[in-house]
N, C-alpha and C positions, 0 to 999 in steps of 0.2 A: 604582249611580251611573252606569255607562256606559249602561244602559237608559234612565234618566231623561234623560241628555244626548241620546240619540238621539231621544226624544220631543220635547224642546225644539228640536232641530235641524229636525225635520220641521215643528214649529209655526212656527218662524221662516221656513222655506222657503215654507210655504203662506200665511203672513201677508203676506210680501213679494209673493208671486204675485198675491194679491188686491189689496193696496194699490197696487202699481205699475201694475196694469191698470185702476184706477178712472178713469172718464171725466172726473170733476171734476179729478183731478190732472193728467191729460193736457191739459185745457183751460188750466189755470193755467200749466203748463210751456210750452205752445205760445205763449201770449200774452207770457210773460216772455222766452223764448229761442227765437224762431221759426226762426232759422238752425240752431241746435243740435238742435232738437226732431226734425228729420227722422231723426236717428240714435238716437232714444229706444228704438225697438223693438230695435235691435241691442244697445244697452246692457243692456236688460232681458233679452234672450236670453243674453248673456254672463254676467251676474250670476246668472241662474237656473242656467246650466250649471255655473258654479264652485261654487255652493252644493250642487247635486245631486252633483257629483263629491266634494265634501267629505263628504256623507252616505254615499256609497258607500265611501270610504276609512275613515270611522268605523265602518261596518258590518263591515269586515274584522276590526276589533279587538274586536268584541262577543264576550263569552264565549258559548260554545255551550251554551245551556240548552235542554233539550228539553221541549216541551209534550206531545208524543206521538211514539212511534217509528213512522215511516212504513213501511208494508208495501209489497209489490210493487204491489198494486191502487191504493193511495193515490198512490204515486209515478207510476204510469201515468196516473191521473186528473189529477194535478197537472200533468204535462207536457202533457196534452191541453188543460187549462184555460188554461195559460200560452200554448200555441201559438195557441189560439183568440183570446186577448187580443192577441197580436202581429199576427195576421191582421186583426182589427178595427182596430187602430192603423194598420197600413199602408194599409188600404182608406180610412180617413178622411183620412190624410195625402195620399193620391193625388189627392183632390179639391180640395185647397187648394194655393195657391202657397207652396211651402216657402221660397223666397227672400224673399217678402214676410212670411211668418209669422215667420221668424227675424230679419228686419230687415236683411238683406244688401242689399236695394234700398231706397233712401231713401223717405220718406213719399210717398204718391201726391199728385199735383196735384189741385186741386179738380175738374178735369174727369174724373178717374178715380175714380169712386165704386165701392167694392167692392159686389159683389152678394151677396145672401143665398143661401147654398148650401142647397138643399132637395131635391136629387136624390141618387141612389145610396144610400149607407148613411145619409145625412142625411135621407132620406125615411122611414126606419124609426125612428131615434133622433136627438135633438138634440145629444147629447154623446158621440159614438163614441170620442173620445180618452180620456175618463174611463172608459168601459166597457172599452176595451182595457187601460188601466192596472190597472183592478180585476181583470181576468182574469189579468194577469201576476203581480200581487202575491198574489192568491189561490192561483194555481198554485204559486208559489214557497213559500208557507206549507204547502200540502198535500204538496209534495215533501220539504221539509226538516223540518217539524214543530218549528221552533225559536221561541224567544221573540222573537228578532230579527226573523224573518219576520212574526211576529204583530204586532209593533210597527209595521212598515212598512204592513201591511194595515190595522191598526186606525186609524192616523193618517189614512190615505187615506179610510177609511169615514167618520170623523168630519168630515173636511174637505169631502167631496163635496157635501152639501146647502148648506154655506156658500158654497163656490166657485161652484156652479151659480146660487145666488140672486144673488150680486153680478155674475157674468158676464152673466146674463140681464137684469139692470138696465141694464148697459151696452149690450147688444144692443137692448133696447127703446128706449133713448134715441137710438140711432143709426138703427134701421130702423122704429121706430114700430109702426103697426098691422099691417104685414106680418109682423113677428116675433110679435106677439100672436096672430095667426091661426095661424101655424106652431106656436106654443106649445100652442094648443088642439088642433091636429090630430095632433101627433107627440109621443110620450112622451120624457121626458128621457134616461133611460139604458137601460131595459129595453124591448125592442120588444114590441108587442102580439102575442099569439099569433093572435088573430082580429081582422082589421080590421073596422071599422064599415062596414056596408053603406050605400050612398048612397040 
C-alpha cells in the first residue's frame, strides 16, 4: 500500500507539473487576474517544493524492500552516475536565471522577452535538467537496490516523454520556428556521440 501511495504521489506531482505549466492555463489566468499573475511562477515553485518535500518525507517511511543487494562495484558506479547527474543539473542551472526560474522576480515586462538558450550544455541536449535528474535517480537505485528507489526512477522514466512533449509544445508556441530548428539540431536528453558534419 505504501508503494502504491508513492506511485500516486509522483503521479500527482508530475500531473501538476505539466498542468500548471500549460501555456493555455497561463493565458487564461493572466487575462482574468493580470495583477496577481505576475506571482504565478512563485506560487508554482512553492507548490512544487511542498509536494516534493512531501514525497521525500513519505519515502522515509517506505519499507526497505530489496530488489538486489548492491556490491562494492555497483555502489561505486551508482555514486558516479548520481554525481554526473548533479554536475549536469548544476551546469544547466548555471545558464538560466534561478531568480526568474523560481519566480522570485515578478513576471517580465513586455519589453523583456526571454531568449532561447542554445549555448553551453543546451547546445548538446535540450533538456539537461531532466538528464541530471535521471542520473541522480538511477544512481540512487544502483546504490541502494531498493523498491523505493526503483519507484522513484520508474515514475521519472514514465513521465519524461510526457513532460518533454508538453513542455516543447509550450516552447514552440512561444519561440516558434527558432525552437523547431533547435529541436531538429539538438537531441532531447542524450547527446549525440558523433555530431553531424556540415
